[in-house]
N, C-alpha and C positions, 0 to 999 in steps of 0.2 A: 502457407505464407500469408495468410489472411490474418492468421493471429499475430505474425511478426509484426504487419503492417498497423494493426491495431495497438499493439503494446507500443511501439514506436510513436505513434499520435497522441495516445495518451500521456505518455512521458513529455512529448513537447508540449501539449497542454498544461501539464502540471508545473512544467518549468517556466512556462510563460506565466501562469498564474501566481507563482512565488515572486517573480519579478514585479508584477503589477502589484501584489500586496507589499512589496517591499522587504520580504524575507530574504531575498538574493539581490546584491547590489555589486554589479560589475564595474571597475574603474579602470581605463586603460593608464598605466603608470609610465610609461616611455611611448613616444610618437612612432608610429612605423615608419621605418626605413627599409633599407635593404635586409637588416636583419628582421627577424619575427619579432612583432610587439609582446612586451611583458605586459601581464594583468594581474591586477590584485583583487579578489573575490571576498566579500564580507558576506557571510551566511547566517541566518538565524542558528538557535541552539536548541536542543531538545533535552530535556532531564526527565530521567526515568527514575522511580522508585517501586519497590515492592513491599508487599505486605502479607501477613499471615491472615487468612480468614477461612471461616468455615461455611461452606455452601451447602445448604439442604439438597439434597439430590433426591428425585421422586423414584420409588419402588415402582417395579413391574412384577405382576404375577401371570403366570401363563397356566392356564387350566386346559387339559385335554377334553376335548368333549365326551369321553367314555365310549359307550358302544353305538352312538348315534350314526344313522347310515349317512353316506354324503348325500347332497341333494343332485337329483338327476338332472340332466340338459335337455 
């Protein structure tokens, strides 16, 4: 349950931060009367691209110790 509250808290903080930075702008488009008010939200956009790259990967060598005795405790 603690994780759920932590995730909700972080989401609320990120939402508030997005509003402070101007990434999210919420304007009320119709006054609140008996009906539910209408809202229009302008949010920032993100563009993603991909590219092919060759990344060097380190190699790993494992050598068995041979017939060495295990250390005693």
